Z-matrix of the N, CA and C atoms (Angstrom, degrees):
N
C 1 1.435
C 2 1.528 1 110.50
N 3 1.322 2 117.03 1 -40.77
C 4 1.455 3 121.93 2 -178.76
C 5 1.525 4 111.03 3 -66.43
N 6 1.339 5 116.79 4 -38.82
C 7 1.453 6 120.80 5 178.60
C 8 1.520 7 111.19 6 -65.10
N 9 1.341 8 116.85 7 -37.49
C 10 1.465 9 120.35 8 178.09
C 11 1.525 10 110.49 9 -63.91
N 12 1.311 11 115.58 10 -38.98
C 13 1.473 12 119.83 11 -179.72
C 14 1.537 13 110.43 12 -65.77
N 15 1.322 14 116.51 13 -43.78
C 16 1.474 15 120.48 14 178.08
C 17 1.525 16 111.09 15 -63.65
N 18 1.324 17 116.17 16 -43.11
C 19 1.457 18 120.26 17 178.84
C 20 1.528 19 110.85 18 -61.21
N 21 1.317 20 116.38 19 -43.75
C 22 1.456 21 120.88 20 179.63
C 23 1.534 22 110.54 21 -63.12
N 24 1.312 23 117.56 22 -42.95
C 25 1.466 24 120.68 23 178.23
C 26 1.523 25 111.37 24 -63.41
N 27 1.326 26 116.66 25 -40.84
C 28 1.461 27 120.43 26 178.96
C 29 1.521 28 111.98 27 -64.51
N 30 1.319 29 116.63 28 -42.43
C 31 1.466 30 120.54 29 179.31
C 32 1.526 31 109.98 30 -65.85
N 33 1.316 32 117.56 31 -42.88
C 34 1.468 33 120.68 32 178.93
C 35 1.525 34 111.29 33 -63.48
N 36 1.317 35 117.25 34 -40.63
C 37 1.467 36 121.17 35 178.44
C 38 1.529 37 110.44 36 -63.96
N 39 1.327 38 116.76 37 -43.96
C 40 1.460 39 120.59 38 178.51
C 41 1.524 40 111.38 39 -64.12
N 42 1.324 41 116.97 40 -38.92
C 43 1.464 42 120.71 41 179.39
C 44 1.529 43 110.44 42 -65.72
N 45 1.325 44 117.46 43 -40.89
C 46 1.476 45 120.15 44 176.93
C 47 1.516 46 110.55 45 -64.02
N 48 1.331 47 117.35 46 -40.61
C 49 1.466 48 120.75 47 177.35
C 50 1.514 49 111.61 48 -64.17
N 51 1.322 50 117.84 49 -38.88
C 52 1.457 51 121.65 50 178.31
C 53 1.525 52 110.37 51 -65.54
N 54 1.330 53 117.19 52 -43.28
C 55 1.468 54 120.59 53 178.01
C 56 1.526 55 111.00 54 -62.23
N 57 1.314 56 116.46 55 -42.38
C 58 1.466 57 121.15 56 178.95
C 59 1.533 58 110.84 57 -62.69
N 60 1.320 59 117.03 58 -42.06
C 61 1.468 60 121.13 59 179.62
C 62 1.523 61 111.04 60 -65.93
N 63 1.320 62 117.53 61 -37.24
C 64 1.462 63 120.06 62 178.33
C 65 1.525 64 111.29 63 -67.02
N 66 1.301 65 117.68 64 -37.62
C 67 1.471 66 120.39 65 178.84
C 68 1.521 67 111.37 66 -68.35
N 69 1.314 68 117.75 67 -31.43
C 70 1.463 69 121.31 68 -178.85
C 71 1.528 70 113.01 69 -81.92
N 72 1.314 71 117.10 70 -15.96
C 73 1.460 72 120.72 71 -177.25
C 74 1.531 73 109.34 72 -64.25
N 75 1.334 74 116.02 73 132.20
C 76 1.453 75 120.94 74 -178.03
C 77 1.522 76 110.73 75 -80.19
N 78 1.308 77 114.90 76 138.46
C 79 1.451 78 120.14 77 176.53
C 80 1.526 79 108.77 78 -84.53
N 81 1.312 80 115.84 79 170.19
C 82 1.461 81 120.82 80 179.01
C 83 1.528 82 109.57 81 -63.33
N 84 1.318 83 116.46 82 -39.63
C 85 1.464 84 120.60 83 179.34
C 86 1.533 85 111.01 84 -63.84
N 87 1.307 86 117.38 85 -40.59
C 88 1.467 87 120.38 86 178.61
C 89 1.523 88 111.02 87 -66.68
N 90 1.322 89 117.45 88 -38.18
C 91 1.460 90 120.51 89 177.93
C 92 1.520 91 110.99 90 -67.57
N 93 1.338 92 117.28 91 -39.52
C 94 1.468 93 120.61 92 178.07
C 95 1.527 94 110.34 93 -64.92
N 96 1.324 95 116.54 94 -40.16
C 97 1.464 96 120.37 95 177.57
C 98 1.528 97 110.72 96 -63.57
N 99 1.316 98 116.90 97 -41.01
C 100 1.465 99 121.04 98 179.02
C 101 1.524 100 111.13 99 -62.87
N 102 1.340 101 116.60 100 -45.49
C 103 1.465 102 120.20 101 -179.98
C 104 1.523 103 111.16 102 -66.72
N 105 1.324 104 117.27 103 -37.24
C 106 1.466 105 120.33 104 176.77
C 107 1.512 106 111.64 105 -63.85
N 108 1.311 107 116.35 106 -40.81
C 109 1.459 108 120.72 107 177.64
C 110 1.520 109 110.94 108 -63.88
N 111 1.331 110 116.23 109 -42.00
C 112 1.466 111 119.65 110 177.07
C 113 1.523 112 111.01 111 -59.54
N 114 1.328 113 115.86 112 -44.18
C 115 1.457 114 119.90 113 179.44
C 116 1.509 115 112.44 114 -61.36
N 117 1.324 116 116.52 115 -44.20
C 118 1.461 117 119.77 116 178.94
C 119 1.525 118 111.82 117 -65.12
N 120 1.325 119 116.11 118 -38.63
C 121 1.459 120 118.94 119 179.91
C 122 1.527 121 111.74 120 -65.92
N 123 1.321 122 117.14 121 -24.78
C 124 1.449 123 120.79 122 177.54
C 125 1.526 124 111.05 123 -86.46
N 126 1.321 125 117.58 124 -44.08
C 127 1.463 126 121.90 125 -170.80
C 128 1.529 127 112.96 126 -79.26
N 129 1.323 128 118.50 127 -39.90
C 130 1.466 129 120.16 128 -174.88
C 131 1.531 130 113.79 129 -59.61
N 132 1.331 131 120.89 130 -44.85
C 133 1.466 132 118.61 131 176.79
C 134 1.530 133 113.25 132 -64.18
N 135 1.327 134 116.96 133 -33.39
C 136 1.464 135 120.18 134 179.45
C 137 1.526 136 110.25 135 -67.11
N 138 1.323 137 116.20 136 -50.41
C 139 1.467 138 120.30 137 -179.54
C 140 1.524 139 110.55 138 -65.70
N 141 1.323 140 116.80 139 -41.88
C 142 1.459 141 120.09 140 177.95
C 143 1.524 142 112.12 141 -61.30
N 144 1.302 143 117.24 142 -42.16
C 145 1.464 144 120.93 143 178.08
C 146 1.515 145 111.78 144 -65.24
N 147 1.326 146 116.96 145 -39.72
C 148 1.470 147 120.27 146 179.42
C 149 1.527 148 110.59 147 -65.39
N 150 1.324 149 117.05 148 -45.58
C 151 1.464 150 119.50 149 -179.84
C 152 1.527 151 112.25 150 -66.66
N 153 1.318 152 117.06 151 -41.05
C 154 1.463 153 119.77 152 177.60
C 155 1.524 154 110.86 153 -64.08
N 156 1.320 155 116.51 154 -41.70
C 157 1.460 156 120.39 155 177.36
C 158 1.520 157 112.43 156 -63.74
N 159 1.315 158 117.47 157 -41.12
C 160 1.466 159 121.55 158 177.52
C 161 1.523 160 110.28 159 -63.82
N 162 1.314 161 116.70 160 -41.98
C 163 1.466 162 121.28 161 178.63
C 164 1.538 163 110.34 162 -62.81
N 165 1.325 164 116.80 163 -43.54
C 166 1.464 165 120.02 164 178.46
C 167 1.526 166 111.50 165 -66.16
N 168 1.319 167 117.85 166 -39.05
C 169 1.465 168 121.01 167 178.29
C 170 1.525 169 111.41 168 -62.94
N 171 1.319 170 117.20 169 -37.35
C 172 1.464 171 120.13 170 178.01
C 173 1.526 172 111.52 171 -70.40
N 174 1.308 173 118.04 172 -32.40
C 175 1.471 174 122.11 173 -177.34
C 176 1.534 175 112.34 174 -82.48
N 177 1.314 176 117.35 175 -27.04
C 178 1.460 177 121.51 176 -176.95
C 179 1.528 178 109.24 177 -115.75
N 180 1.319 179 117.97 178 89.54
C 181 1.470 180 119.56 179 -177.83
C 182 1.530 181 111.28 180 -67.46
N 183 1.307 182 114.97 181 151.37
C 184 1.453 183 120.22 182 176.78
C 185 1.511 184 113.77 183 98.68
N 186 1.322 185 117.54 184 -11.49
C 187 1.464 186 120.10 185 -179.94
C 188 1.512 187 112.42 186 -98.66
N 189 1.316 188 115.86 187 2.00
C 190 1.461 189 122.64 188 178.13
C 191 1.524 190 109.61 189 56.41
N 192 1.323 191 118.71 190 -119.19
C 193 1.461 192 120.81 191 -177.56
C 194 1.520 193 112.15 192 -119.70
N 195 1.293 194 116.02 193 29.55
C 196 1.469 195 117.77 194 -176.91
C 197 1.523 196 112.15 195 -69.05
N 198 1.340 197 118.45 196 -36.93
C 199 1.456 198 120.28 197 178.86
C 200 1.524 199 111.27 198 -67.26
N 201 1.326 200 115.72 199 -40.85
C 202 1.464 201 119.48 200 -178.52
C 203 1.533 202 110.55 201 -61.41
N 204 1.297 203 116.39 202 -49.61
C 205 1.467 204 119.53 203 -178.89
C 206 1.525 205 112.02 204 -66.32
N 207 1.329 206 116.27 205 -41.04
C 208 1.465 207 119.39 206 -179.14
C 209 1.520 208 111.65 207 -64.18
N 210 1.337 209 116.23 208 -46.68
C 211 1.458 210 118.67 209 -178.00
C 212 1.528 211 112.08 210 -74.43
N 213 1.322 212 116.78 211 -26.16
C 214 1.460 213 119.46 212 173.60
C 215 1.522 214 110.36 213 -65.31
N 216 1.317 215 117.09 214 -45.18
C 217 1.469 216 120.80 215 177.74
C 218 1.527 217 111.49 216 -65.69
N 219 1.328 218 116.11 217 -37.81
C 220 1.464 219 119.59 218 176.26
C 221 1.530 220 110.22 219 -64.01
N 222 1.332 221 117.38 220 -38.95
C 223 1.462 222 121.28 221 176.83
C 224 1.512 223 112.27 222 -63.09
N 225 1.333 224 116.63 223 -38.94
C 226 1.474 225 120.31 224 176.76
C 227 1.526 226 109.80 225 -63.02
N 228 1.307 227 116.77 226 -43.60
C 229 1.461 228 120.82 227 179.46
C 230 1.531 229 111.27 228 -63.98
N 231 1.327 230 116.90 229 -46.61
C 232 1.468 231 120.51 230 -179.35
C 233 1.528 232 110.45 231 -64.01
N 234 1.340 233 116.90 232 -42.05
C 235 1.459 234 120.51 233 178.78
C 236 1.522 235 111.74 234 -63.05
N 237 1.310 236 117.12 235 -42.01
C 238 1.460 237 120.41 236 179.49
C 239 1.530 238 111.24 237 -65.23
N 240 1.318 239 116.99 238 -39.73
C 241 1.473 240 120.36 239 177.59
C 242 1.526 241 110.20 240 -65.77
N 243 1.347 242 117.60 241 -41.00
C 244 1.466 243 120.84 242 176.91
C 245 1.520 244 111.33 243 -57.33
N 246 1.315 245 116.83 244 -48.47
C 247 1.463 246 120.89 245 -178.53
C 248 1.524 247 110.22 246 -65.02
N 249 1.319 248 116.76 247 -42.73
C 250 1.471 249 120.05 248 178.48
C 251 1.528 250 111.16 249 -59.10
N 252 1.321 251 116.91 250 -45.89
C 253 1.460 252 120.32 251 -178.75
C 254 1.529 253 111.85 252 -66.43
N 255 1.327 254 116.53 253 -35.51
C 256 1.457 255 118.86 254 179.19
C 257 1.530 256 111.40 255 -70.58
N 258 1.310 257 117.41 256 -40.08
C 259 1.464 258 120.46 257 -179.65
C 260 1.519 259 112.15 258 -74.21
N 261 1.303 260 117.63 259 -24.48
C 262 1.466 261 120.95 260 179.98
C 263 1.516 262 111.74 261 -68.19
N 264 1.314 263 117.22 262 -32.49
C 265 1.477 264 120.42 263 -178.44
C 266 1.458 265 112.92 264 -75.02
């Protein structure tokens, strides 16, 4: 009788663990959303830095394209840090 009780408890525990694992499993839509978010977190700082740098270069004559290149590189750095921090969690 005691062995049956232990067996039943073990099966119930395994079934709860299986249900929990199924609920945590990512769907294709969730994975696509995650990858899209990663892409945006990388691309938006780069594009934003390039546009801000271009705007500053147009407003401040004589500096050629130094703002554009500097802020583009800063955008690459910020985007890479964003992706790293998101993947680390």
